[in-house]
All heavy atoms as a GROMACS GRO file, in nm:
protein
  576
    1MET      N    1   1.465  -0.848  -2.035
    1MET     CA    2   1.326  -0.820  -2.008
    1MET      C    3   1.289  -0.678  -2.053
    1MET      O    4   1.182  -0.658  -2.111
    1MET     CB    5   1.300  -0.838  -1.858
    1MET     CG    6   1.160  -0.822  -1.817
    1MET     SD    7   1.064  -0.955  -1.889
    1MET     CE    8   0.909  -0.924  -1.821
    2LEU      N    9   1.376  -0.582  -2.026
    2LEU     CA   10   1.348  -0.445  -2.066
    2LEU      C   11   1.339  -0.430  -2.218
    2LEU      O   12   1.255  -0.355  -2.269
    2LEU     CB   13   1.454  -0.350  -2.009
    2LEU     CG   14   1.450  -0.334  -1.858
    2LEU    CD1   15   1.571  -0.258  -1.809
    2LEU    CD2   16   1.323  -0.267  -1.814
    3LYS      N   17   1.423  -0.501  -2.291
    3LYS     CA   18   1.419  -0.498  -2.437
    3LYS      C   19   1.286  -0.555  -2.488
    3LYS      O   20   1.228  -0.502  -2.583
    3LYS     CB   21   1.535  -0.577  -2.497
    3LYS     CG   22   1.668  -0.511  -2.483
    3LYS     CD   23   1.690  -0.419  -2.598
    3LYS     CE   24   1.833  -0.369  -2.594
    3LYS     NZ   25   1.852  -0.254  -2.678
    4ILE      N   26   1.237  -0.660  -2.425
    4ILE     CA   27   1.109  -0.719  -2.464
    4ILE      C   28   0.996  -0.619  -2.442
    4ILE      O   29   0.911  -0.599  -2.530
    4ILE     CB   30   1.082  -0.850  -2.388
    4ILE    CG1   31   1.181  -0.958  -2.432
    4ILE    CG2   32   0.937  -0.897  -2.408
    4ILE    CD1   33   1.180  -1.082  -2.346
    5LEU      N   34   0.994  -0.553  -2.326
    5LEU     CA   35   0.892  -0.452  -2.299
    5LEU      C   36   0.902  -0.337  -2.398
    5LEU      O   37   0.801  -0.286  -2.447
    5LEU     CB   38   0.905  -0.401  -2.155
    5LEU     CG   39   0.873  -0.501  -2.045
    5LEU    CD1   40   0.906  -0.442  -1.908
    5LEU    CD2   41   0.727  -0.544  -2.051
    6GLN      N   42   1.023  -0.298  -2.430
    6GLN     CA   43   1.045  -0.189  -2.525
    6GLN      C   44   0.990  -0.227  -2.664
    6GLN      O   45   0.926  -0.146  -2.730
    6GLN     CB   46   1.194  -0.159  -2.532
    6GLN     CG   47   1.230  -0.032  -2.605
    6GLN     CD   48   1.379  -0.006  -2.599
    6GLN    OE1   49   1.460  -0.096  -2.625
    6GLN    NE2   50   1.417   0.116  -2.564
    7GLN      N   51   1.014  -0.349  -2.706
    7GLN     CA   52   0.964  -0.396  -2.835
    7GLN      C   53   0.812  -0.403  -2.836
    7GLN      O   54   0.748  -0.366  -2.936
    7GLN     CB   55   1.023  -0.533  -2.870
    7GLN     CG   56   1.170  -0.526  -2.906
    7GLN     CD   57   1.231  -0.663  -2.926
    7GLN    OE1   58   1.168  -0.766  -2.903
    7GLN    NE2   59   1.355  -0.666  -2.971
    8LEU      N   60   0.752  -0.451  -2.727
    8LEU     CA   61   0.606  -0.454  -2.718
    8LEU      C   62   0.548  -0.314  -2.734
    8LEU      O   63   0.447  -0.294  -2.802
    8LEU     CB   64   0.561  -0.513  -2.584
    8LEU     CG   65   0.566  -0.664  -2.570
    8LEU    CD1   66   0.541  -0.703  -2.425
    8LEU    CD2   67   0.463  -0.729  -2.660
    9ASN      N   68   0.613  -0.217  -2.675
    9ASN     CA   69   0.566  -0.080  -2.684
    9ASN      C   70   0.582  -0.024  -2.825
    9ASN      O   71   0.488   0.030  -2.881
    9ASN     CB   72   0.641   0.007  -2.582
    9ASN     CG   73   0.601   0.153  -2.591
    9ASN    OD1   74   0.678   0.234  -2.639
    9ASN    ND2   75   0.481   0.185  -2.547
   10HIS      N   76   0.699  -0.038  -2.883
   10HIS     CA   77   0.727   0.023  -3.014
   10HIS      C   78   0.660  -0.050  -3.129
   10HIS      O   79   0.603   0.014  -3.217
   10HIS     CB   80   0.878   0.031  -3.039
   10HIS     CG   81   0.949   0.125  -2.948
   10HIS    ND1   82   0.906   0.253  -2.922
   10HIS    CD2   83   1.062   0.110  -2.875
   10HIS    CE1   84   0.988   0.313  -2.839
   10HIS    NE2   85   1.084   0.228  -2.808
   11LYS      N   86   0.665  -0.180  -3.129
   11LYS     CA   87   0.614  -0.257  -3.244
   11LYS      C   88   0.466  -0.290  -3.233
   11LYS      O   89   0.397  -0.300  -3.333
   11LYS     CB   90   0.696  -0.384  -3.262
   11LYS     CG   91   0.839  -0.356  -3.302
   11LYS     CD   92   0.918  -0.482  -3.323
   11LYS     CE   93   1.060  -0.445  -3.362
   11LYS     NZ   94   1.145  -0.561  -3.376
   12ASN      N   95   0.417  -0.310  -3.111
   12ASN     CA   96   0.278  -0.353  -3.093
   12ASN      C   97   0.190  -0.242  -3.036
   12ASN      O   98   0.070  -0.264  -3.021
   12ASN     CB   99   0.272  -0.476  -3.002
   12ASN     CG  100   0.345  -0.595  -3.059
   12ASN    OD1  101   0.449  -0.584  -3.119
   12ASN    ND2  102   0.289  -0.713  -3.041
   13GLY      N  103   0.248  -0.131  -2.999
   13GLY     CA  104   0.170  -0.020  -2.946
   13GLY      C  105   0.114  -0.044  -2.807
   13GLY      O  106   0.020   0.023  -2.766
   14VAL      N  107   0.173  -0.136  -2.733
   14VAL     CA  108   0.128  -0.168  -2.598
   14VAL      C  109   0.179  -0.060  -2.502
   14VAL      O  110   0.297  -0.026  -2.503
   14VAL     CB  111   0.180  -0.306  -2.552
   14VAL    CG1  112   0.145  -0.334  -2.408
   14VAL    CG2  113   0.125  -0.415  -2.643
   15THR      N  114   0.089  -0.004  -2.423
   15THR     CA  115   0.128   0.095  -2.323
   15THR      C  116   0.175   0.023  -2.198
   15THR      O  117   0.107  -0.066  -2.148
   15THR     CB  118   0.010   0.187  -2.288
   15THR    OG1  119  -0.031   0.256  -2.405
   15THR    CG2  120   0.048   0.288  -2.180
   16ILE      N  121   0.291   0.061  -2.148
   16ILE     CA  122   0.350  -0.001  -2.029
   16ILE      C  123   0.383   0.110  -1.930
   16ILE      O  124   0.447   0.209  -1.967
   16ILE     CB  125   0.477  -0.079  -2.065
   16ILE    CG1  126   0.442  -0.189  -2.166
   16ILE    CG2  127   0.544  -0.136  -1.940
   16ILE    CD1  128   0.560  -0.249  -2.236
   17ILE      N  129   0.338   0.095  -1.808
   17ILE     CA  130   0.369   0.192  -1.704
   17ILE      C  131   0.464   0.126  -1.605
   17ILE      O  132   0.432   0.021  -1.549
   17ILE     CB  133   0.241   0.240  -1.632
   17ILE    CG1  134   0.149   0.309  -1.732
   17ILE    CG2  135   0.276   0.333  -1.516
   17ILE    CD1  136   0.014   0.344  -1.678
   18MET      N  137   0.580   0.187  -1.587
   18MET     CA  138   0.680   0.136  -1.494
   18MET      C  139   0.717   0.246  -1.396
   18MET      O  140   0.716   0.363  -1.431
   18MET     CB  141   0.807   0.092  -1.568
   18MET     CG  142   0.790  -0.029  -1.651
   18MET     SD  143   0.940  -0.086  -1.739
   18MET     CE  144   1.075  -0.005  -1.664
   19VAL      N  145   0.755   0.207  -1.278
   19VAL     CA  146   0.803   0.300  -1.177
   19VAL      C  147   0.944   0.257  -1.140
   19VAL      O  148   0.968   0.141  -1.109
   19VAL     CB  149   0.712   0.299  -1.052
   19VAL    CG1  150   0.767   0.391  -0.946
   19VAL    CG2  151   0.570   0.335  -1.089
   20SER      N  152   1.038   0.353  -1.148
   20SER     CA  153   1.177   0.321  -1.115
   20SER      C  154   1.251   0.447  -1.074
   20SER      O  155   1.221   0.556  -1.120
   20SER     CB  156   1.246   0.257  -1.235
   20SER     OG  157   1.382   0.231  -1.205
   21HIS      N  158   1.350   0.428  -0.989
   21HIS     CA  159   1.441   0.536  -0.952
   21HIS      C  160   1.575   0.520  -1.023
   21HIS      O  161   1.663   0.603  -1.007
   21HIS     CB  162   1.465   0.537  -0.801
   21HIS     CG  163   1.343   0.570  -0.722
   21HIS    ND1  164   1.306   0.699  -0.693
   21HIS    CD2  165   1.247   0.492  -0.669
   21HIS    CE1  166   1.194   0.698  -0.624
   21HIS    NE2  167   1.155   0.573  -0.608
   22ASP      N  168   1.588   0.414  -1.102
   22ASP     CA  169   1.713   0.381  -1.169
   22ASP      C  170   1.716   0.443  -1.309
   22ASP      O  171   1.639   0.403  -1.396
   22ASP     CB  172   1.728   0.230  -1.179
   22ASP     CG  173   1.860   0.184  -1.235
   22ASP    OD1  174   1.922   0.259  -1.314
   22ASP    OD2  175   1.902   0.072  -1.201
   23PRO      N  176   1.805   0.542  -1.334
   23PRO     CA  177   1.811   0.607  -1.465
   23PRO      C  178   1.835   0.511  -1.581
   23PRO      O  179   1.785   0.532  -1.691
   23PRO     CB  180   1.926   0.706  -1.452
   23PRO     CG  181   1.940   0.730  -1.306
   23PRO     CD  182   1.899   0.602  -1.239
   24LEU      N  183   1.911   0.405  -1.559
   24LEU     CA  184   1.938   0.309  -1.666
   24LEU      C  185   1.808   0.239  -1.708
   24LEU      O  186   1.779   0.225  -1.827
   24LEU     CB  187   2.043   0.207  -1.625
   24LEU     CG  188   2.079   0.104  -1.732
   24LEU    CD1  189   2.132   0.174  -1.857
   24LEU    CD2  190   2.179   0.005  -1.679
   25ILE      N  191   1.730   0.196  -1.611
   25ILE     CA  192   1.603   0.130  -1.642
   25ILE      C  193   1.509   0.229  -1.710
   25ILE      O  194   1.445   0.196  -1.810
   25ILE     CB  195   1.539   0.070  -1.514
   25ILE    CG1  196   1.624  -0.049  -1.468
   25ILE    CG2  197   1.395   0.030  -1.538
   25ILE    CD1  198   1.583  -0.108  -1.336
   26VAL      N  199   1.503   0.350  -1.660
   26VAL     CA  200   1.416   0.452  -1.718
   26VAL      C  201   1.457   0.483  -1.862
   26VAL      O  202   1.372   0.514  -1.945
   26VAL     CB  203   1.417   0.580  -1.631
   26VAL    CG1  204   1.337   0.691  -1.695
   26VAL    CG2  205   1.364   0.549  -1.492
   27SER      N  206   1.584   0.470  -1.896
   27SER     CA  207   1.632   0.503  -2.030
   27SER      C  208   1.575   0.409  -2.138
   27SER      O  209   1.587   0.438  -2.256
   27SER     CB  210   1.784   0.503  -2.036
   27SER     OG  211   1.836   0.372  -2.028
   28TYR      N  212   1.511   0.301  -2.098
   28TYR     CA  213   1.446   0.210  -2.193
   28TYR      C  214   1.306   0.259  -2.231
   28TYR      O  215   1.244   0.207  -2.321
   28TYR     CB  216   1.437   0.068  -2.137
   28TYR     CG  217   1.565  -0.008  -2.148
   28TYR    CD1  218   1.664   0.005  -2.052
   28TYR    CD2  219   1.590  -0.092  -2.255
   28TYR    CE1  220   1.784  -0.063  -2.060
   28TYR    CE2  221   1.709  -0.162  -2.266
   28TYR     CZ  222   1.806  -0.147  -2.168
   28TYR     OH  223   1.924  -0.215  -2.178
   29SER      N  224   1.258   0.360  -2.162
   29SER     CA  225   1.123   0.411  -2.187
   29SER      C  226   1.123   0.508  -2.305
   29SER      O  227   1.227   0.556  -2.349
   29SER     CB  228   1.069   0.482  -2.063
   29SER     OG  229   1.139   0.602  -2.042
   30SER      N  230   1.004   0.538  -2.354
   30SER     CA  231   0.991   0.638  -2.460
   30SER      C  232   0.949   0.773  -2.401
   30SER      O  233   0.962   0.876  -2.465
   30SER     CB  234   0.890   0.594  -2.565
   30SER     OG  235   0.764   0.569  -2.507
   31ARG      N  236   0.902   0.769  -2.277
   31ARG     CA  237   0.857   0.893  -2.212
   31ARG      C  238   0.877   0.881  -2.062
   31ARG      O  239   0.847   0.779  -2.001
   31ARG     CB  240   0.709   0.915  -2.242
   31ARG     CG  241   0.655   1.043  -2.186
   31ARG     CD  242   0.513   1.063  -2.232
   31ARG     NE  243   0.459   1.185  -2.176
   31ARG     CZ  244   0.332   1.211  -2.163
   31ARG    NH1  245   0.243   1.123  -2.206
   31ARG    NH2  246   0.291   1.322  -2.109
   32LEU      N  247   0.927   0.988  -2.002
   32LEU     CA  248   0.949   0.995  -1.858
   32LEU      C  249   0.855   1.098  -1.799
   32LEU      O  250   0.844   1.209  -1.852
   32LEU     CB  251   1.094   1.035  -1.830
   32LEU     CG  252   1.126   1.085  -1.688
   32LEU    CD1  253   1.121   0.969  -1.590
   32LEU    CD2  254   1.261   1.152  -1.684
   33ILE      N  255   0.787   1.061  -1.695
   33ILE     CA  256   0.706   1.156  -1.619
   33ILE      C  257   0.766   1.159  -1.480
   33ILE      O  258   0.760   1.060  -1.407
   33ILE     CB  259   0.557   1.116  -1.616
   33ILE    CG1  260   0.501   1.110  -1.757
   33ILE    CG2  261   0.478   1.215  -1.529
   33ILE    CD1  262   0.361   1.055  -1.766
   34TYR      N  263   0.827   1.271  -1.444
   34TYR     CA  264   0.894   1.285  -1.314
   34TYR      C  265   0.793   1.342  -1.215
   34TYR      O  266   0.742   1.452  -1.234
   34TYR     CB  267   1.016   1.376  -1.328
   34TYR     CG  268   1.098   1.383  -1.203
   34TYR    CD1  269   1.194   1.287  -1.176
   34TYR    CD2  270   1.078   1.485  -1.110
   34TYR    CE1  271   1.270   1.292  -1.060
   34TYR    CE2  272   1.153   1.490  -0.995
   34TYR     CZ  273   1.247   1.394  -0.970
   34TYR     OH  274   1.321   1.400  -0.855
   35ILE      N  275   0.763   1.264  -1.112
   35ILE     CA  276   0.664   1.305  -1.012
   35ILE      C  277   0.737   1.341  -0.883
   35ILE      O  278   0.821   1.266  -0.835
   35ILE     CB  279   0.562   1.193  -0.987
   35ILE    CG1  280   0.486   1.164  -1.116
   35ILE    CG2  281   0.466   1.231  -0.874
   35ILE    CD1  282   0.392   1.046  -1.109
   36LYS      N  283   0.703   1.459  -0.830
   36LYS     CA  284   0.762   1.505  -0.705
   36LYS      C  285   0.650   1.553  -0.615
   36LYS      O  286   0.568   1.636  -0.656
   36LYS     CB  287   0.861   1.618  -0.732
   36LYS     CG  288   0.927   1.671  -0.607
   36LYS     CD  289   1.027   1.779  -0.641
   36LYS     CE  290   1.087   1.830  -0.512
   36LYS     NZ  291   1.180   1.939  -0.536
   37ASP      N  292   0.644   1.501  -0.495
   37ASP     CA  293   0.542   1.539  -0.397
   37ASP      C  294   0.400   1.523  -0.453
   37ASP      O  295   0.312   1.604  -0.425
   37ASP     CB  296   0.563   1.682  -0.348
   37ASP     CG  297   0.697   1.701  -0.278
   37ASP    OD1  298   0.744   1.604  -0.215
   37ASP    OD2  299   0.754   1.811  -0.287
   38GLY      N  300   0.380   1.420  -0.536
   38GLY     CA  301   0.248   1.390  -0.590
   38GLY      C  302   0.208   1.471  -0.711
   38GLY      O  303   0.095   1.458  -0.761
   39TYR      N  304   0.296   1.554  -0.763
   39TYR     CA  305   0.267   1.637  -0.880
   39TYR      C  306   0.367   1.610  -0.992
   39TYR      O  307   0.483   1.576  -0.965
   39TYR     CB  308   0.274   1.786  -0.844
   39TYR     CG  309   0.171   1.827  -0.743
   39TYR    CD1  310   0.203   1.831  -0.608
   39TYR    CD2  311   0.041   1.856  -0.782
   39TYR    CE1  312   0.107   1.867  -0.513
   39TYR    CE2  313  -0.056   1.892  -0.688
   39TYR     CZ  314  -0.022   1.897  -0.554
   39TYR     OH  315  -0.117   1.931  -0.462
   40ILE      N  316   0.323   1.627  -1.115
   40ILE     CA  317   0.414   1.612  -1.228
   40ILE      C  318   0.508   1.732  -1.228
   40ILE      O  319   0.465   1.845  -1.249
   40ILE     CB  320   0.338   1.601  -1.361
   40ILE    CG1  321   0.254   1.473  -1.362
   40ILE    CG2  322   0.436   1.603  -1.479
   40ILE    CD1  323   0.164   1.458  -1.483
   41ALA      N  324   0.634   1.706  -1.202
   41ALA     CA  325   0.735   1.812  -1.195
   41ALA      C  326   0.801   1.836  -1.331
   41ALA      O  327   0.842   1.947  -1.362
   41ALA     CB  328   0.841   1.777  -1.092
   42GLN      N  329   0.811   1.729  -1.412
   42GLN     CA  330   0.878   1.741  -1.540
   42GLN      C  331   0.845   1.620  -1.626
   42GLN      O  332   0.820   1.512  -1.574
   42GLN     CB  333   1.029   1.749  -1.517
   42GLN     CG  334   1.108   1.789  -1.637
   42GLN     CD  335   1.251   1.826  -1.601
   42GLN    OE1  336   1.289   1.826  -1.486
   42GLN    NE2  337   1.330   1.858  -1.700
   43THR      N  338   0.845   1.640  -1.757
   43THR     CA  339   0.829   1.529  -1.850
   43THR      C  340   0.943   1.534  -1.951
   43THR      O  341   1.001   1.640  -1.976
   43THR     CB  342   0.694   1.533  -1.925
   43THR    OG1  343   0.688   1.652  -2.002
   43THR    CG2  344   0.577   1.527  -1.829
   44LEU      N  345   0.975   1.420  -2.006
   44LEU     CA  346   1.081   1.410  -2.104
   44LEU      C  347   1.043   1.300  -2.202
   44LEU      O  348   1.005   1.191  -2.160
   44LEU     CB  349   1.214   1.377  -2.035
   44LEU     CG  350   1.337   1.358  -2.124
   44LEU    CD1  351   1.372   1.487  -2.197
   44LEU    CD2  352   1.456   1.311  -2.040
   45GLU      N  353   1.052   1.329  -2.332
   45GLU     CA  354   1.026   1.228  -2.434
   45GLU      C  355   1.155   1.197  -2.506
   45GLU      O  356   1.235   1.286  -2.536
   45GLU     CB  357   0.919   1.278  -2.531
   45GLU     CG  358   0.783   1.288  -2.464
   45GLU     CD  359   0.670   1.304  -2.563
   45GLU    OE1  360   0.673   1.235  -2.668
   45GLU    OE2  361   0.581   1.384  -2.535
   46ARG      N  362   1.172   1.069  -2.536
   46ARG     CA  363   1.295   1.024  -2.600
   46ARG      C  364   1.305   1.073  -2.744
   46ARG      O  365   1.412   1.114  -2.789
   46ARG     CB  366   1.302   0.872  -2.596
   46ARG     CG  367   1.430   0.819  -2.653
   46ARG     CD  368   1.443   0.673  -2.627
   46ARG     NE  369   1.560   0.619  -2.694
   46ARG     CZ  370   1.600   0.498  -2.681
   46ARG    NH1  371   1.534   0.414  -2.605
   46ARG    NH2  372   1.707   0.456  -2.742
   47LYS      N  373   1.197   1.068  -2.818
   47LYS     CA  374   1.192   1.108  -2.960
   47LYS      C  375   1.308   1.049  -3.037
   47LYS      O  376   1.322   0.928  -3.045
   47LYS     CB  377   1.183   1.258  -2.973
   47LYS     CG  378   1.056   1.315  -2.913
   47LYS     CD  379   1.046   1.462  -2.934
   47LYS     CE  380   0.918   1.512  -2.867
   47LYS     NZ  381   0.904   1.655  -2.876
   48ASP      N  382   1.394   1.133  -3.094
   48ASP     CA  383   1.505   1.085  -3.178
   48ASP      C  384   1.636   1.069  -3.104
   48ASP      O  385   1.740   1.047  -3.166
   48ASP     CB  386   1.526   1.181  -3.296
   48ASP     CG  387   1.406   1.183  -3.390
   48ASP    OD1  388   1.338   1.080  -3.400
   48ASP    OD2  389   1.381   1.289  -3.450
   49LEU      N  390   1.634   1.081  -2.972
   49LEU     CA  391   1.757   1.066  -2.894
   49LEU      C  392   1.799   0.919  -2.889
   49LEU      O  393   1.715   0.829  -2.883
   49LEU     CB  394   1.735   1.114  -2.751
   49LEU     CG  395   1.701   1.261  -2.729
   49LEU    CD1  396   1.669   1.286  -2.583
   49LEU    CD2  397   1.815   1.350  -2.775
   50SER      N  398   1.928   0.895  -2.890
   50SER     CA  399   1.978   0.760  -2.866
   50SER      C  400   1.952   0.726  -2.720
   50SER      O  401   1.924   0.814  -2.639
   50SER     CB  402   2.128   0.752  -2.896
   50SER     OG  403   2.201   0.823  -2.797
   51GLN      N  404   1.963   0.599  -2.687
   51GLN     CA  405   1.940   0.560  -2.548
   51GLN      C  406   2.043   0.627  -2.457
   51GLN      O  407   2.010   0.670  -2.347
   51GLN     CB  408   1.945   0.408  -2.531
   51GLN     CG  409   1.908   0.367  -2.390
   51GLN     CD  410   1.885   0.219  -2.375
   51GLN    OE1  411   1.888   0.144  -2.470
   51GLN    NE2  412   1.863   0.176  -2.254
   52GLU      N  413   2.167   0.639  -2.503
   52GLU     CA  414   2.272   0.704  -2.423
   52GLU      C  415   2.241   0.852  -2.401
   52GLU      O  416   2.255   0.902  -2.290
   52GLU     CB  417   2.408   0.689  -2.491
   52GLU     CG  418   2.522   0.756  -2.417
   52GLU     CD  419   2.548   0.702  -2.278
   52GLU    OE1  420   2.523   0.583  -2.253
   52GLU    OE2  421   2.594   0.780  -2.191
   53GLU      N  422   2.196   0.923  -2.504
   53GLU     CA  423   2.161   1.064  -2.490
   53GLU      C  424   2.042   1.082  -2.395
   53GLU      O  425   2.041   1.171  -2.310
   53GLU     CB  426   2.126   1.125  -2.626
   53GLU     CG  427   2.244   1.135  -2.720
   53GLU     CD  428   2.202   1.168  -2.862
   53GLU    OE1  429   2.094   1.122  -2.907
   53GLU    OE2  430   2.278   1.240  -2.929
   54TYR      N  431   1.943   0.996  -2.411
   54TYR     CA  432   1.825   0.998  -2.326
   54TYR      C  433   1.864   0.972  -2.180
   54TYR      O  434   1.820   1.041  -2.088
   54TYR     CB  435   1.726   0.894  -2.376
   54TYR     CG  436   1.589   0.894  -2.315
   54TYR    CD1  437   1.512   1.010  -2.303
   54TYR    CD2  438   1.532   0.774  -2.272
   54TYR    CE1  439   1.385   1.007  -2.249
   54TYR    CE2  440   1.404   0.771  -2.219
   54TYR     CZ  441   1.331   0.887  -2.208
   54TYR     OH  442   1.205   0.884  -2.155
   55PHE      N  443   1.951   0.873  -2.160
   55PHE     CA  444   2.003   0.840  -2.027
   55PHE      C  445   2.070   0.962  -1.964
   55PHE      O  446   2.047   0.993  -1.847
   55PHE     CB  447   2.101   0.723  -2.037
   55PHE     CG  448   2.174   0.692  -1.909
   55PHE    CD1  449   2.111   0.621  -1.807
   55PHE    CD2  450   2.304   0.733  -1.890
   55PHE    CE1  451   2.178   0.593  -1.689
   55PHE    CE2  452   2.372   0.705  -1.772
   55PHE     CZ  453   2.308   0.635  -1.672
   56GLN      N  454   2.152   1.033  -2.042
   56GLN     CA  455   2.221   1.152  -1.990
   56GLN      C  456   2.122   1.259  -1.947
   56GLN      O  457   2.141   1.324  -1.844
   56GLN     CB  458   2.320   1.207  -2.094
   56GLN     CG  459   2.439   1.118  -2.117
   56GLN     CD  460   2.519   1.090  -1.991
   56GLN    OE1  461   2.537   1.178  -1.907
   56GLN    NE2  462   2.566   0.968  -1.976
   57HIS      N  463   2.016   1.280  -2.024
   57HIS     CA  464   1.913   1.377  -1.985
   57HIS      C  465   1.845   1.336  -1.854
   57HIS      O  466   1.817   1.421  -1.768
   57HIS     CB  467   1.807   1.392  -2.096
   57HIS     CG  468   1.853   1.470  -2.214
   57HIS    ND1  469   1.867   1.607  -2.212
   57HIS    CD2  470   1.889   1.432  -2.338
   57HIS    CE1  471   1.908   1.650  -2.330
   57HIS    NE2  472   1.923   1.543  -2.409
   58ILE      N  473   1.819   1.207  -1.839
   58ILE     CA  474   1.756   1.156  -1.717
   58ILE      C  475   1.848   1.180  -1.597
   58ILE      O  476   1.804   1.224  -1.491
   58ILE     CB  477   1.719   1.007  -1.732
   58ILE    CG1  478   1.611   0.991  -1.839
   58ILE    CG2  479   1.674   0.947  -1.599
   58ILE    CD1  480   1.592   0.849  -1.888
   59VAL      N  481   1.976   1.151  -1.614
   59VAL     CA  482   2.074   1.172  -1.508
   59VAL      C  483   2.080   1.321  -1.471
   59VAL      O  484   2.087   1.356  -1.352
   59VAL     CB  485   2.214   1.120  -1.550
   59VAL    CG1  486   2.321   1.164  -1.452
   59VAL    CG2  487   2.211   0.968  -1.560
   60GLU      N  488   2.073   1.409  -1.571
   60GLU     CA  489   2.074   1.553  -1.544
   60GLU      C  490   1.952   1.595  -1.461
   60GLU      O  491   1.964   1.676  -1.369
   60GLU     CB  492   2.077   1.631  -1.675
   60GLU     CG  493   2.209   1.622  -1.748
   60GLU     CD  494   2.204   1.678  -1.889
   60GLU    OE1  495   2.105   1.746  -1.925
   60GLU    OE2  496   2.299   1.654  -1.964
   61ILE      N  497   1.836   1.539  -1.493
   61ILE     CA  498   1.715   1.570  -1.416
   61ILE      C  499   1.734   1.524  -1.271
   61ILE      O  500   1.705   1.598  -1.177
   61ILE     CB  501   1.591   1.503  -1.478
   61ILE    CG1  502   1.555   1.570  -1.610
   61ILE    CG2  503   1.472   1.508  -1.381
   61ILE    CD1  504   1.449   1.496  -1.689
   62ASN      N  505   1.785   1.402  -1.254
   62ASN     CA  506   1.807   1.349  -1.119
   62ASN      C  507   1.909   1.433  -1.043
   62ASN      O  508   1.892   1.460  -0.924
   62ASN     CB  509   1.852   1.203  -1.124
   62ASN     CG  510   1.739   1.109  -1.154
   62ASN    OD1  511   1.622   1.142  -1.137
   62ASN    ND2  512   1.773   0.990  -1.200
   63SER      N  513   2.015   1.477  -1.111
   63SER     CA  514   2.119   1.558  -1.047
   63SER      C  515   2.063   1.692  -1.004
   63SER      O  516   2.091   1.740  -0.894
   63SER     CB  517   2.236   1.579  -1.141
   63SER     OG  518   2.300   1.457  -1.168
   64ALA      N  519   1.985   1.754  -1.089
   64ALA     CA  520   1.925   1.883  -1.056
   64ALA      C  521   1.832   1.871  -0.937
   64ALA      O  522   1.832   1.957  -0.848
   64ALA     CB  523   1.850   1.939  -1.177
   65GLU      N  524   1.754   1.765  -0.933
   65GLU     CA  525   1.663   1.744  -0.819
   65GLU      C  526   1.739   1.716  -0.692
   65GLU      O  527   1.703   1.764  -0.586
   65GLU     CB  528   1.565   1.629  -0.849
   65GLU     CG  529   1.455   1.668  -0.944
   65GLU     CD  530   1.369   1.782  -0.893
   65GLU    OE1  531   1.335   1.782  -0.772
   65GLU    OE2  532   1.335   1.870  -0.972
   66SER      N  533   1.848   1.640  -0.702
   66SER     CA  534   1.929   1.611  -0.583
   66SER      C  535   1.991   1.738  -0.527
   66SER      O  536   1.993   1.759  -0.406
   66SER     CB  537   2.040   1.512  -0.618
   66SER     OG  538   1.985   1.387  -0.653
   67LYS      N  539   2.038   1.825  -0.614
   67LYS     CA  540   2.097   1.952  -0.569
   67LYS      C  541   1.992   2.040  -0.504
   67LYS      O  542   2.019   2.106  -0.404
   67LYS     CB  543   2.160   2.025  -0.687
   67LYS     CG  544   2.288   1.962  -0.736
   67LYS     CD  545   2.343   2.036  -0.855
   67LYS     CE  546   2.465   1.963  -0.911
   67LYS     NZ  547   2.514   2.027  -1.035
   68ALA      N  548   1.871   2.041  -0.559
   68ALA     CA  549   1.763   2.122  -0.504
   68ALA      C  550   1.725   2.076  -0.364
   68ALA      O  551   1.695   2.157  -0.276
   68ALA     CB  552   1.641   2.118  -0.596
   69VAL      N  553   1.727   1.945  -0.341
   69VAL     CA  554   1.693   1.890  -0.210
   69VAL      C  555   1.797   1.930  -0.106
   69VAL      O  556   1.766   1.960   0.008
   69VAL     CB  557   1.678   1.736  -0.217
   69VAL    CG1  558   1.670   1.674  -0.080
   69VAL    CG2  559   1.556   1.699  -0.300
   70LEU      N  560   1.924   1.932  -0.147
   70LEU     CA  561   2.033   1.963  -0.054
   70LEU      C  562   2.039   2.110  -0.016
   70LEU      O  563   2.097   2.146   0.085
   70LEU     CB  564   2.168   1.920  -0.114
   70LEU     CG  565   2.185   1.769  -0.132
   70LEU    CD1  566   2.316   1.741  -0.206
   70LEU    CD2  567   2.182   1.697   0.001
   71GLN      N  568   1.979   2.197  -0.096
   71GLN     CA  569   1.988   2.341  -0.068
   71GLN      C  570   1.882   2.387   0.027
   71GLN      O  571   1.794   2.344   0.071
   71GLN     CB  572   1.975   2.421  -0.198
   71GLN     CG  573   2.096   2.399  -0.285
   71GLN     CD  574   2.083   2.476  -0.417
   71GLN    OE1  575   1.982   2.535  -0.448
   71GLN    NE2  576   2.189   2.471  -0.495
   0.00000   0.00000   0.00000
């Protein structure tokens, strides 16, 4: 299903808005908007990154936020 949505976005120019806490699901997107406390805290665009590289960046964002919450 995620591959189909990804193809619709890339080949047909269809805008898709998804909400997820799962980095793997988010790695199928072309752009991430990280919202914290109702505000845009960070954005990330996939651009020329592979899905694995993009996934790693997303995990890093989640890890940094988790550490900030614990402090």
